[in-house]
Each structure stands twice: as structure tokens, then as C-alpha cells.
N, C-alpha and C positions, 0 to 999 in steps of 0.2 A: 083551450084547454093544451092538445096534446102538441101543437106547435108551440107554447111557451114554454111548455115543459121540456120539450125537445131543444129547447135555444137557451135555457139556464142549464140543462145539462150538459151542452157544448162549451159555454161558460165555464162552468164547473171545472171541467177538464181543462181547460188552457189555463184556468189560475194554478192548477193542480201540476202542471205540465211546466209550467213557467216558472213556478215556487221550487219545483224540483232542479230546473237546470239554475236557477241562482243559488240554490242551496250546495250545490256540485260544483260552481264556481267559485263559491266565496271559502270550499273547503268545512263549509260550515257542519254540514251532515256526514261527512268522511269522518274515517278515520285519522287522525292526524299525524302526517308523516314524519320519523325520524329526523334531525338534524343532519348532514353528514359530518363521520366522525374526523376530524382533524387531527394528525398525528405530529407527535414533538419529537425530531429525530437530531441528537447530539451529536456533533461530529468532531474530534480531537486527532488534529494533524499532529505529529508527531516530529515532524521532519519536511524543510522544505523540499529539497531535492524530490520528495515523493509527492507535493502538492495535487497533483495530475491524480492522484487516487478518488480525493472526494468532486472531482468534476465527471470523473466516470460513474461515480454512486449515485450524484445524483441526475447523470444521465440514465441511467438504468433505472433509478425509480421512476423516472418521467416514463422512461418505456413500459414499465408496469402499472401506469394509471394515477402515481403520484403526481400532482401538479405545484409546484414551490405555490404558499400563498392560496391557494386554494383547501387541500385536502393533506397537504404537509408542510412543518416549515421546519426548517434547519436552523440549529446553533453552531455553529462553526468556528471551532476554538485553536489558534494556532497556537501551538506550543513556542514558548523562547528556549527549549532546552529538550534534548531527546527524554531526559529522566526530571523527576519531582514535580510532576504535575498533579499531583493529590487535590490540590483545594481546587481546580478546574474540573475534574471530575464528581470532587463532591457535590459542587453546586448544580452538576447535571441531576445527581440524585437527587438532590434537595427541590429540584423543580420538578421532579416527578416526570421525566422525557419517558417517551413510550420506549426508546433504545437509542442505547453508546454505538455509535460504529468509529472504531479507533484504529489506529496504526503508526507505524511500524508495530516492531517490537516492544519495545520498552513501555510503549504508550498502552498496549493491547495489555500486557502483564500489570501495572500499573489500576488500567482498569478494571480489568477483572478481581485486584484485591481490594477498590474500595468499594464497589457494584457489589460483591458479595453479600448473600442473603439480605439486599433491599427489593428482591422484584425486578428490579429495572436488567433487559436482557441487555448482553453484550455482541456486538458482532466484529469480528479483526480481521485485519486485512496486512499482508506485506509482513507476515510476523514467524519468526522459526517457534515451531513447538518442539525442536527436539533441545532436553536439557534446559526447558521453560519450567515445566508444571502449567503450561498453557492449558491445556486440556486432558482427559483423561487419558481418550485414544481417539483416531481417527473416524471413527463409527461411532461412538459415545463420546464425546468431547464433555458433556456431566455439567453438574452445577447447572448456569443459565448462560452461555456462554456459547458458540461457535463463531467459522468465520474459514477466513482464505489464507492456506498455509504458503508462505515463502520457502522454497525449497531448497534453502540455505547449502548444505553439506552436495547435492546434486551442480546447484550455480558453482559452488568453489572448484570441483573437478573441472565443469567444463574450463571455468576460467584458466586453469593450469593448463590443460587439452593445449587450450589455444594458442595461450604463450609460450609453451613449446614448439610450436610451429610456425610460431612468426620469429623466434629466436632460438633453434634446435643447437645453438653451439652455447645456453647461457647456461654455466652451473651453481650460481647464486641467485636466490629471488628473494630479494627485500621487503617484507609483508606488513607495514604498519597498520594499525589497527588502536581504537579507542580502549582506553587501558580499563580493565574489568569489565568490559560489553559482554551482556550473557551469553551471545550465540556465537563468538567466536571461536569458544575450544571445539565445538562438534563439527565446526570446516577446518580445522588443522587439523582434527583428529583424521578427517578422511585423506587429506592431504599428504600426510607424513609417509606412508609406505608407497603410493605411487611417484614422490620423490625422492625415497629412495632408490626404488626400484630403475628409475631414470638417471642416476645420480648427479640429483641436485639437490642442492642444500638449501633449504628454508631458515630465513633469519626474521623472527619475528622481533617487531619493536612496539612495543603497547605505549603510547603515550597520554598525554591529556588536551594539548592542544597546538596547534603551529608553532608557538616558540619552543616547544620539547623536538619537535622534529627537525625546525632550524640547529638548532643547536647541535644535533645528532648529525646532520648533513655537513654544516662547517666542519664538526669533527674529523670526518670522512673526507673532506677537502684537504688537509694538511698531510694526508697519509700521501704513498706513494702508489697505493693501489686504495683505492674505493672499495672493493669487496664487495661489488654491486653491479651484476651480469641486465638487472630488469627491476622493475619495481610495480607489485601486483597487490590489488585489492581483493579483501573479502568482503561480503557483505557484512557492515557497518557502517556507523555515520561519521568518520575524521575523515576518510578518503574524498567522502563529497561534501566536506565544510569547504567553503571558497576557498579561506585564507590557507588552511592545513592543504588544500590540492595547488595551490599555487606556488608555496614552498617544496614539494617534491617533483612540480609539473617543470620547474624553471632550472631545478636538479639536473632531471632529465636530460632537459634541451642542454645544458651546458656539457653533459657527459656523453650526451648520444645514446642513451639506451632507452630501450621502450618503457611504457608505463601503461597499465592498462588493467581492465578488470568492469570498471564503471567510466562511461563516457562524461569526462567530464572538459568543458572548453572555459580558464579564468586565465586574465592576464596576459592572452595572448599565447599560453600555453595548453597544453590540449592530451587528452590520452587517446591511446589509439584501438582501443576496443572496451566494448563493454557488452558483458552477459547478466541480464537483469529481468524482470519481467515488466510486459506492457503495464502502468499505474492506470490507462484509462481501464484499460480490459480488469484488471482485479476490481476493481468498484464497479464494474458491471456485475462480476462475481459474486460480490459481495452485496449488492441488493436484491440480487434473487433471492439470497438467505433471508435479508431483511424482509422482505415481502411474506416470507414465508411464517415470521414472526410476529409481524404485526396482524396475519391471519388465523394466526391462534396458536402454530406448533410451537411447541417447548422451543427453547434455542438448545438449548444440551442432547437434545435425541436427534440435529440436527447434523448428519455427516460433514466432517470439515473436508473441504478441498482444497485442491492445490493449482498455484496459477503455473503458467506456461513460460518456460524459457523465451528472452527477448534478445536475438546477437543483433548487435551494431558495430558498424566498424568505421572509425574517420580515417579516411583513407589519404588526405592531405597531410593529418599529423604524422602517419608512417612515413610516408613523403620525408615529412620534416626531421625525422628522425633518422631515417637512413633506413629503415627496416621495408623488405618487400615483402608485399602480401601476398601469400600463395595465391591463385586461382581458384583452390579449391576452397578457401576460408570465405574469398569472396562472394561465389555461390552459395556457401551456405547461409551468410547475414540474411536477415530478415530487411538491414537497412544499410544502405552505404552513403556515406558524407562524402563528398567529393569537392 
């Protein structure tokens, strides 16, 4: 009898163990694990020239553990024009995305306006915060927004200083820009005093398109003196629009005058130098902010960060335009194209 009872006891124990094992394997007796959150992030790319910012953002997010198609989904929209994209942004809001990443300045401003009060956080990049009302302050941006500041005034000064080194005898610098562009005023403001101190006249030329640039440069071509010693870009979209740049580049090559500020190469015409930011690195900076937001930190409490300057020289273009690049500038450059 004792042997029989022991055998039955062992059989019962074995049955219980097997049942528990099956229960655990099937998860039937354990607490159901929550499904992994899949974040929906919208991206508004407002300027083709800055498209690499999206790549940098995605790369940064992946480095932080967000794998596209697994725990994050992107809705990337490339704006047909820098402004007038409220419908695209409204759709992001209607789709109840978890976050909107927008760049540059005008796309960021429109995104803030449309998303205000909806609970959809916004991360901006390559956006000027001076004179735009984009944030309350660097430390406390406020609302539901934060991002990566574009150091526009700092870059404008740096471009001016480099142009001076390239053409120390230049007395008249022509500065074309998109008419009504919101961040031009703050850049021109910081340029006026150093230009005056150096005895340099800055000629501003606001225009809407390449045709207006062409008409003005054609007019100057009829004069005995074209009245331009150099062409310099400030941060705005017209200079980096291919058809507009080609008009300016052709004029610069025909008259052997330096053109620079942003690196461009269109139709065989190029600019000598560019001072900008590294778009990919800016995207990565923005990803760090987005990660904080997705993990629960209110966007408006996350301090704005600033992008670092990135200086490029196209040595071949300089040679073509008869400009000697000082060795000091070459050593300062982050990248030199030969």
C-alpha cells in the first residue's frame, strides 16, 4: 500500500509540474504582457536643400532604440514650397500623431500655429528663434514645442568675415533674399555695424523668384559699372533655390566676382564657400529631444539647443573665379572640395 501511495504521489507531482510548465509556456497562467507601443511621428521637410535633416533624425532615433516599422512609423511630407503648408500639418494633427518634427524656420512656425492647443508636441530644427516668436525663451520654450536653433545671426557674421578675407578689397556686397522672409531682418541687423566699420556697403535685394533676380542683373549688365564686388547669401531659401542660384552664379562667373555664403553647384556654376550647419547632425540633435518627449517630458520644458557652424570651401570654384583662398581659411574649413 505504501509503495502504491508513493507511486501515486509521484505521478500527481509530475502532472502538476507538467501542467505548470505548459501553463507558463502558453502564458495562460501569467499576466498578459502589454503590447509594445508603436509611435507615429510626422516629419515636415520644408526645403529640399535641407533634406538630409530627415536622414539624421531617423538615424538618431534608431540609435536611441526606435526601429522603423517595429516601434516607430514615420509620415514624411516634403513641402512643395517653404510656406503655405497648413493643410499638411492639419492632417498630421487629425491623424493624432505622437510628435511632429518640422524644419526649417517657416515650416516650424506654421507647425506651431496649427498644432497649438491640440496636445501634439512639436520639435523644430534649423529654425531661427530671433524675431519669430517660435519660443518664449531658450530655457523654457513654452507651449508644446522645443527644438534645435539655427544660429542665423552668428552665421551671418561668420559669412561676412569670410567674404572679407576672400576679397579684402570688396566695397560693395550684394545680398539677395526671399522677399518677406521672416528671419532676414535679424541677420541684416547684425551685419550693418561691422559692414559700416569696414567701409563696406551692403545692397539688399529682396525678390520673389529667379525671374526678378535675372531682371535686376540684366539691368546692371547695361551699366558701365555693375556696382557689385561680391554676392553673399544670408540664411533664407532664395539663394539655395537651383534656378535662382544659377542666375546669380552665371552673373558671378561672367564678371569674375566671388559668390558665397552657402555651398551650391548648379548648371556648372558654384559658390566659393558656405557656412551652415551639418543637417545630419542637427537631425540627430532633434532626435534626442524627441526621445525625451516620447518618454513623457513636456516639450515646452525642454531647453532649446543650438546647432554648430559647419564651414565648407569649394577650392575649385575659387580658382575658376580667380580668388585666392588664404591658407588660414583652408585650415579652418570643416570640408574642402577640390
